[in-house]
N, C-alpha and C positions, 0 to 999 in steps of 0.2 A: 537488110544486111545479108541475109542468106544467099541471095542470088550472086553477089560478088564473090563471096567465100566459096560457093559451089563452083563458080567458074574458075577460081584459083585452084581448087582441088582437082577439077577436071583436067586442067592443063598440066598438072604435075605428071611427070613420067618417072619411071624407076631410074634411079641413079646407079650406074655401075660401081662396083667396088673400087675400080681404078680411077679415081678422081684426080684431076690435075688442077691445082690452084696456083695462080700467079699473083705476086704482090710487088708493089714498088712505092716509092715516095714521089710525090708530085709537088712542085713548087708553084704555088698560086699567089695571086695578089692578096689573098686573105691569110697567107701563111702556108706552111707545109700540110699536105694531106696524105693519108695512107690510103692506097688503092689496093683492092683485092678483087680479082676476077676469076671466073671459071669459063669453061667452053660455052656456057649458056648466057653469060653476061656478068655484070658487076655484082659483087657480094657485099662490098664495103667501100664507102668513101667517107673518111672520118678524120677529124683532127687527131694528131698523134696521141695525146693523153686519153682521149675517148676510145681510140682504137685499141690501146692496151687494156682498157677496162672491159672491152667486149670479150677478151680472151678468145678471139676468133680462131687462132691456130689450135689451141687446146680443144675447142668445141669441134673443129673439123676433124682432128685426129681421133677424137672419141667416137664420132659418128661414122667416119670412114677410115678404118685402121690402115688401109693401103694408100691413103691420100698422098699425093706428091705436092708439096708446097715449095715453090721455087721463086726466087727473085727474078723478075722479068719486066718487060716494058709495059704490060697492060695497055697495049696499043690502041684498041678501040675506045676504051674508057678515057685514055689520055687525049685522044683526038676529040672526043665529045667535050671534055673539059676545056680544051684549047679553044674550041668554037664558042662555048659558053662565055669564057672570059674575054674573047674577042668581040662579044656583043652580037654574035650570030648563032644562037643556040640551034642545035639540031634536034629533031624529034627524039624523045627518049621512050623506048618501048616499056610498057608496064612489066615489072619484073616478076612474072609468074614463077620463074625458076627459084626464087628465094624459099618457097615452101619446101623444096627438096633439101635445103641445107639448114634451115632454122625452123624451130617450132613457133608457128605464128597463130595466134588466136583469130577467130572470126572478126573481132573488134579491131585488131591490128591490121588485118587485111583491108577492111572498109576505110579505116583512117588513112592508110597508105594510099589507097585509091583516091580518096578525097584530096589529099595533098598533091598527088600526081596530076590531078585535073585542074589545079590552079594555074592559069596561064602566066607565062613570062610577063613580068612587069605589073602583076596584080597581086592582091593579098586577099585573104579570108580570115575572119576572126575565129577563135576557138568556138564561140557560140554558133557561128554559121556552120561550122563543120559538125558541131554537136546536133544541130537541127537536121542537117542533111543525112547524118548517119544514125540518128535515133539514140545516140549515147549522151551522157552528161558532159558538160564542158571540162570538168576536172579530169574525167577519164580520158577525154580527147587530149588534154594537155600532157598527161603521162605517156600516152601512145605516140604523140608527136615527138616528145623527148626521147623515145626509144628508137626513132628512125636512125639507121646506120648507113643510109645512102644519101648523105648530106649533098645538097645542091641538085643532084639527080632527082630525088624525091624531095621537092622544095619545101622542107619544113620551115625554112627561113621566111616563107611567104605567109606564115600563120602568125597573126598579131592579136593583141587584145581587142576587146569590143569597141573601144574608142579609137582604134588604129595605133595605140601605143605599142612600142616594142617590148616584148616580154620574153624571157627565156630563150636561150639558144645555146646548144652545147659548145659552140666555138666562142661564145661571148657576144654580148650585144653590139660592140663595135663592128664585128664581122658581119652580123646580121644586117646592121645599117648599111655597111658597104655593099653587100650583095643586093639589097633592095635598091639603093641609089644607082648601082651599076645597071640594073635592069631598067630603071626609069630612064637613065641617060641613053642606054642602047635603044630604047623605044622612042627616043627623041623628046622625052618629057623632062621638065625641070620643076622641082618643087620650090616655090617661093614662100617665105614666111613673112608675115607682117613685120615691118620695121627693119627688115634685112636689106 
């Protein structure tokens, strides 16, 4: 766990006091999403109710008193989401910059990395992530649920040990849609006995 967290910390750089944050709403096939970006990359991709719960504006203003928060296009993130929903996802760089804006524990960093590494169209169980990170499955579940970069850091690809869909901030129907979308985009179709 230490090496990933050390790399996370090593890549952090000092943030200037004049931080510019841009936010917008994005209409997706799974409903509206709140997008928040900075010059380094995405800070938040979240369903509206969960976006409010994060109190992201309040947290940014407390950390950076001179922060400029403006409504804007969030162009790069919007383009990434457009490609994802078109079935042609672009690479998503690991968000080292998040450590400059949010207090993240070493456990959160390694779970974020484990989710980021799950390929498009595949899933991993909470138990598999627990084994890979050296954490217990319950802790992994809490940390997966704390992810605020929905879809980009694919927490929807984390499932129960038998492959069952469990927990998702946007709701299980949205999780199912995202997983089905990825399978369709990869040219795979699930068939169930008797269907």
